[in-house]
PLY file of the C-alpha trace (Angstrom):
ply
format ascii 1.0
element vertex 369
property float x
property float y
property float z
element edge 368
property int vertex1
property int vertex2
end_header
0.76 7.03 -4.06
3.26 8.73 -1.77
0.92 11.52 -0.71
0.51 11.72 3.05
3.29 9.23 3.78
5.17 10.08 6.96
7.90 7.51 6.58
9.06 5.79 3.37
11.53 2.97 2.74
12.87 2.76 -0.82
14.73 -0.32 -2.05
17.28 0.39 -4.79
18.91 -2.54 -6.58
22.42 -2.98 -7.95
21.26 -2.52 -11.55
20.18 1.03 -10.69
23.19 1.97 -8.58
25.95 0.60 -10.83
26.31 1.40 -14.52
26.40 -1.91 -16.41
28.88 -0.70 -19.03
31.49 0.96 -16.84
30.96 -0.77 -13.50
31.03 2.64 -11.79
28.22 4.25 -9.81
25.48 5.68 -12.01
25.80 9.20 -10.65
23.26 10.75 -13.02
20.52 8.39 -11.80
21.53 8.78 -8.16
21.57 12.58 -8.47
18.04 12.67 -9.89
16.80 10.22 -7.26
18.30 12.28 -4.45
16.67 15.46 -5.76
13.22 13.85 -5.62
13.93 12.31 -2.21
15.07 15.69 -0.86
11.83 17.29 -2.04
9.81 14.67 -0.18
11.89 15.24 2.95
11.46 18.99 2.64
7.70 18.39 2.83
8.12 16.49 6.11
8.49 12.90 4.94
11.22 10.80 6.52
13.03 8.57 4.02
15.29 5.55 4.38
17.10 3.86 1.48
17.89 0.14 1.31
20.63 -0.01 -1.30
22.40 -2.87 -3.02
25.50 -2.27 -5.12
28.53 -2.88 -2.91
29.48 -6.14 -4.64
28.82 -4.69 -8.11
31.06 -1.69 -7.43
33.73 -3.58 -5.50
34.31 -6.38 -8.00
35.63 -3.92 -10.59
37.86 -2.31 -7.97
39.41 -5.70 -7.21
39.60 -6.83 -10.83
37.08 -9.66 -10.36
35.80 -9.89 -13.92
34.28 -13.39 -13.85
30.48 -13.42 -13.81
30.20 -16.07 -11.09
32.06 -15.31 -7.85
32.73 -17.54 -4.88
31.27 -16.49 -1.50
34.69 -15.25 -0.23
35.12 -13.26 -3.45
31.64 -11.72 -3.04
32.49 -10.80 0.54
35.78 -9.26 -0.56
33.99 -7.32 -3.29
31.44 -6.09 -0.75
34.23 -4.91 1.55
35.91 -3.02 -1.31
32.69 -1.66 -2.73
30.78 -0.49 0.35
32.84 2.68 0.67
32.27 3.43 -3.04
28.55 2.88 -2.56
28.37 5.25 0.38
30.49 7.86 -1.40
28.08 7.78 -4.34
25.07 8.29 -2.05
26.84 11.05 -0.11
27.67 12.92 -3.32
24.07 12.57 -4.52
22.54 14.05 -1.35
25.26 16.60 -0.55
23.80 19.40 -2.77
20.59 19.16 -0.72
22.30 19.47 2.64
21.28 15.96 3.70
23.60 13.79 5.75
23.84 10.16 4.64
24.43 7.49 7.31
25.57 3.93 6.70
23.67 1.11 8.44
24.84 -2.47 7.82
22.58 -5.31 8.98
22.33 -9.07 9.09
19.12 -11.02 9.57
19.71 -11.20 13.33
19.36 -7.41 13.54
15.68 -7.69 12.63
14.95 -11.13 14.11
16.64 -11.06 17.55
14.60 -8.72 19.73
17.44 -6.98 21.58
19.35 -6.31 18.36
16.08 -5.24 16.72
15.54 -2.67 19.45
19.09 -1.35 19.09
18.79 -1.11 15.31
15.41 0.60 15.61
16.75 3.12 18.12
19.64 4.01 15.81
17.52 4.43 12.68
14.82 6.34 14.58
17.46 8.76 15.85
18.95 9.24 12.38
15.53 9.91 10.86
14.70 12.32 13.66
17.90 14.24 12.91
16.94 14.61 9.24
19.58 12.18 7.97
19.13 9.60 5.22
19.97 6.12 6.54
21.35 3.93 3.75
20.89 0.30 4.76
22.58 -2.68 3.16
23.09 -6.28 4.15
26.49 -6.73 5.76
27.74 -8.99 2.98
31.35 -8.74 4.18
30.73 -10.98 7.20
27.29 -12.51 6.63
27.00 -16.30 6.24
24.33 -18.32 4.49
22.73 -19.10 7.84
22.16 -15.45 8.82
21.65 -13.71 5.48
18.49 -12.37 3.91
19.64 -13.29 0.43
17.84 -10.37 -1.19
17.33 -6.74 -0.26
13.58 -6.85 -0.98
13.00 -8.82 2.21
15.55 -6.74 4.08
13.67 -3.61 3.02
10.39 -5.08 4.24
11.89 -5.97 7.63
13.34 -2.48 7.94
9.95 -0.98 7.04
8.39 -3.14 9.73
11.08 -2.17 12.25
10.70 1.61 11.84
6.92 1.65 11.32
7.05 2.92 7.72
3.75 3.44 5.93
5.16 3.03 2.38
7.66 0.54 1.00
8.77 1.36 -2.55
10.43 -1.49 -4.46
12.11 -0.18 -7.59
12.03 -2.93 -10.19
12.86 -3.48 -13.85
9.15 -3.62 -14.66
6.34 -1.24 -13.72
4.42 -3.64 -11.50
2.92 -7.13 -11.31
1.35 -8.46 -14.50
-1.05 -11.37 -14.89
1.51 -12.97 -17.22
4.74 -12.11 -19.01
3.66 -9.02 -21.02
6.31 -9.66 -23.67
4.89 -13.09 -24.42
1.21 -12.53 -23.73
-0.27 -9.41 -25.37
-3.40 -9.87 -23.25
-1.46 -9.61 -19.97
-2.42 -6.66 -17.84
-0.90 -4.94 -14.86
-2.61 -5.16 -11.48
-2.89 -1.60 -10.23
-4.11 -2.30 -6.70
-4.04 -5.47 -4.59
-5.92 -5.76 -1.31
-5.10 -9.41 -0.49
-2.14 -11.49 -1.66
-4.14 -14.56 -2.66
-2.43 -17.75 -3.89
-3.61 -16.88 -7.40
-1.90 -13.48 -7.28
1.28 -14.88 -5.77
1.39 -17.51 -8.55
1.51 -14.74 -11.14
4.98 -13.76 -9.90
6.43 -17.11 -10.89
6.13 -16.39 -14.59
5.68 -12.65 -14.83
8.42 -11.29 -17.06
10.79 -14.02 -15.89
13.18 -13.36 -18.74
13.77 -9.84 -17.48
14.78 -11.03 -14.04
11.48 -10.44 -12.27
10.27 -14.01 -12.16
10.93 -16.45 -9.35
14.10 -14.65 -8.30
12.67 -11.16 -8.64
8.93 -10.52 -8.53
8.34 -13.47 -6.21
10.67 -11.97 -3.61
8.92 -8.63 -4.00
5.56 -10.18 -3.18
7.14 -11.99 -0.23
8.42 -8.62 0.95
4.99 -7.08 0.38
3.41 -9.75 2.59
5.81 -8.87 5.43
5.10 -5.17 4.97
1.35 -5.70 4.77
1.38 -7.50 8.11
3.19 -4.48 9.58
0.61 -2.01 8.29
2.80 -0.78 5.44
1.67 -0.47 1.82
4.06 -1.69 -0.88
4.55 -0.01 -4.25
6.28 -1.87 -7.08
7.31 0.38 -9.95
9.89 0.85 -12.68
13.22 2.05 -11.33
15.12 2.51 -14.58
13.84 5.98 -15.25
15.43 9.27 -14.33
13.05 10.23 -11.53
11.18 7.17 -10.22
9.91 8.85 -7.05
8.85 12.00 -8.87
7.19 9.87 -11.55
5.09 8.14 -8.88
3.89 11.53 -7.71
2.88 12.30 -11.30
0.84 9.11 -11.67
3.39 6.70 -13.17
2.36 3.09 -13.65
2.82 0.88 -10.59
1.27 -1.88 -8.53
0.32 -1.04 -4.96
-0.33 -3.74 -2.34
-2.49 -2.13 0.31
-1.64 -2.25 3.99
-5.04 -3.08 5.46
-4.15 -1.43 8.80
-1.76 1.20 10.15
1.83 0.57 11.28
0.98 1.63 14.82
-2.04 -0.69 15.02
-0.06 -3.62 13.61
2.74 -3.04 16.11
0.37 -2.81 19.07
-1.40 -5.98 17.92
1.94 -7.78 17.81
2.74 -6.71 21.37
-0.71 -7.62 22.63
-1.11 -11.01 21.00
2.21 -12.40 19.83
4.51 -11.98 22.83
4.35 -13.85 26.12
5.21 -11.63 29.11
8.54 -12.57 30.69
7.96 -10.57 33.86
5.69 -8.16 35.69
5.92 -4.51 36.72
3.72 -3.51 39.66
2.87 0.21 39.52
1.27 2.72 41.88
-2.07 4.45 41.39
-0.51 7.55 39.83
1.32 5.54 37.21
-1.78 3.47 36.50
-3.79 6.64 35.83
-1.06 8.01 33.57
-0.92 4.76 31.59
-4.67 4.73 31.03
-4.42 8.24 29.57
-1.79 7.11 27.06
1.39 8.14 28.89
4.65 6.17 29.20
5.53 4.21 32.31
8.20 6.08 34.24
10.51 4.37 36.72
9.16 6.57 39.52
5.79 4.84 39.32
7.13 1.27 39.54
6.73 -0.27 42.97
7.95 -3.82 42.35
9.67 -5.86 39.63
8.89 -9.56 39.24
10.47 -12.17 36.97
13.68 -12.29 34.98
13.46 -10.50 31.67
15.86 -8.85 29.26
15.82 -5.48 27.57
13.10 -5.54 24.91
11.15 -8.42 26.46
7.40 -8.15 26.96
6.26 -7.43 30.51
2.86 -7.37 32.18
1.93 -4.14 33.95
-0.40 -4.46 36.93
-1.69 -2.23 39.70
-0.95 -2.83 43.35
-4.25 -4.74 43.54
-3.01 -7.18 40.87
-5.38 -5.96 38.14
-3.83 -5.89 34.64
-3.35 -2.40 33.24
-1.48 -3.35 30.08
1.61 -4.91 28.63
4.60 -3.59 26.77
8.31 -3.87 25.98
10.69 -3.03 28.80
13.59 -0.73 27.97
15.60 -2.21 30.84
16.41 -5.74 31.92
15.05 -7.02 35.22
18.25 -6.37 37.18
18.43 -2.71 36.16
14.67 -2.29 36.48
14.84 -3.41 40.12
17.58 -0.87 40.84
15.72 2.11 39.34
12.18 1.25 40.46
10.75 4.25 42.30
13.47 6.63 41.10
12.93 9.88 39.22
14.11 9.84 35.61
16.98 12.24 36.29
18.40 9.86 38.93
18.63 6.75 36.74
22.02 7.32 35.13
23.77 7.83 38.46
22.56 4.41 39.61
23.04 2.13 36.58
25.35 4.22 34.40
22.97 4.94 31.54
19.40 5.90 30.78
17.08 4.48 28.13
14.17 6.76 28.91
10.93 5.53 30.49
10.62 1.99 31.78
8.06 1.27 29.04
7.51 3.86 26.31
3.94 4.66 25.27
4.77 3.56 21.71
5.65 0.10 23.03
2.67 -0.25 25.36
-0.82 -1.70 24.93
-3.48 -0.92 27.51
-5.29 -3.90 29.01
0 1
1 2
2 3
3 4
4 5
5 6
6 7
7 8
8 9
9 10
10 11
11 12
12 13
13 14
14 15
15 16
16 17
17 18
18 19
19 20
20 21
21 22
22 23
23 24
24 25
25 26
26 27
27 28
28 29
29 30
30 31
31 32
32 33
33 34
34 35
35 36
36 37
37 38
38 39
39 40
40 41
41 42
42 43
43 44
44 45
45 46
46 47
47 48
48 49
49 50
50 51
51 52
52 53
53 54
54 55
55 56
56 57
57 58
58 59
59 60
60 61
61 62
62 63
63 64
64 65
65 66
66 67
67 68
68 69
69 70
70 71
71 72
72 73
73 74
74 75
75 76
76 77
77 78
78 79
79 80
80 81
81 82
82 83
83 84
84 85
85 86
86 87
87 88
88 89
89 90
90 91
91 92
92 93
93 94
94 95
95 96
96 97
97 98
98 99
99 100
100 101
101 102
102 103
103 104
104 105
105 106
106 107
107 108
108 109
109 110
110 111
111 112
112 113
113 114
114 115
115 116
116 117
117 118
118 119
119 120
120 121
121 122
122 123
123 124
124 125
125 126
126 127
127 128
128 129
129 130
130 131
131 132
132 133
133 134
134 135
135 136
136 137
137 138
138 139
139 140
140 141
141 142
142 143
143 144
144 145
145 146
146 147
147 148
148 149
149 150
150 151
151 152
152 153
153 154
154 155
155 156
156 157
157 158
158 159
159 160
160 161
161 162
162 163
163 164
164 165
165 166
166 167
167 168
168 169
169 170
170 171
171 172
172 173
173 174
174 175
175 176
176 177
177 178
178 179
179 180
180 181
181 182
182 183
183 184
184 185
185 186
186 187
187 188
188 189
189 190
190 191
191 192
192 193
193 194
194 195
195 196
196 197
197 198
198 199
199 200
200 201
201 202
202 203
203 204
204 205
205 206
206 207
207 208
208 209
209 210
210 211
211 212
212 213
213 214
214 215
215 216
216 217
217 218
218 219
219 220
220 221
221 222
222 223
223 224
224 225
225 226
226 227
227 228
228 229
229 230
230 231
231 232
232 233
233 234
234 235
235 236
236 237
237 238
238 239
239 240
240 241
241 242
242 243
243 244
244 245
245 246
246 247
247 248
248 249
249 250
250 251
251 252
252 253
253 254
254 255
255 256
256 257
257 258
258 259
259 260
260 261
261 262
262 263
263 264
264 265
265 266
266 267
267 268
268 269
269 270
270 271
271 272
272 273
273 274
274 275
275 276
276 277
277 278
278 279
279 280
280 281
281 282
282 283
283 284
284 285
285 286
286 287
287 288
288 289
289 290
290 291
291 292
292 293
293 294
294 295
295 296
296 297
297 298
298 299
299 300
300 301
301 302
302 303
303 304
304 305
305 306
306 307
307 308
308 309
309 310
310 311
311 312
312 313
313 314
314 315
315 316
316 317
317 318
318 319
319 320
320 321
321 322
322 323
323 324
324 325
325 326
326 327
327 328
328 329
329 330
330 331
331 332
332 333
333 334
334 335
335 336
336 337
337 338
338 339
339 340
340 341
341 342
342 343
343 344
344 345
345 346
346 347
347 348
348 349
349 350
350 351
351 352
352 353
353 354
354 355
355 356
356 357
357 358
358 359
359 360
360 361
361 362
362 363
363 364
364 365
365 366
366 367
367 368
């Protein structure tokens, strides 16, 4: 199921990270997981981990033994436990020479376009450098209004943001069943799902609810799978409480896979083309127009005029000097900076505005008209 994947997001829950008996990090499980992840990375796959566990590790550190914690207590536990969580991941990947990088997010980081672009740039750079980004919700400061509430959805948004082609949700059951398999001997596991129909989604409401994968568990996984599917990313739900869950998948372990239906690149381009209203216009010369039609990025040197008031990350229309539409894409500069660097060579940008963000519109963020 992971064969051929270029970029994988794996969601790891608190029950896997923290040992229930001791409250400490489950280093044996993390070590085995990291070994499998390192093998995938050695073969060229980029891997990002979305990891819970800060609250579970921090509550013991602070002596918070009650089962139910107040929101301030959870935030305090997250603050105390996040360093323990990162230390555990660092120790797991250290024998494989892989650098682990902490990335804390709130919902705004994947919903507000400018913050989305910044978060994407950071994670893309980390992945390109061979690091393992470990993402968690920033529970220390997050409020109910800006929180995801579960890391399944966070993982799906991150998969969407970085253009992953596999989202692996490690669960306490080996996939989605037609009913609770402990109560219904006739229940069977769905191995492959093409469309998340209402009938399939309804199965999550009662599937193994007693084991924590009912409304609060499997339902959120299917919600995450729907997000990922729309982004061209396949979702795999499989049993996490085994020594080598990633390696087991490669050996044919039981799982449910929700197919993508398209590619991440195609889904992203479709979003740019049909879901965003252009906030401005870039008028380009004939040379730039020819380069764009051949799949190249739009460089500042080819921009003749900037129209409208747009921010970094906003959609812009790209037209030729005759007014004909060439395409549309996401600007890497706001309108004020774009006006200042229009017509300049790339190596002259930083001297004028104090920084450079590369081409005006990158080919990855551009759809031809």
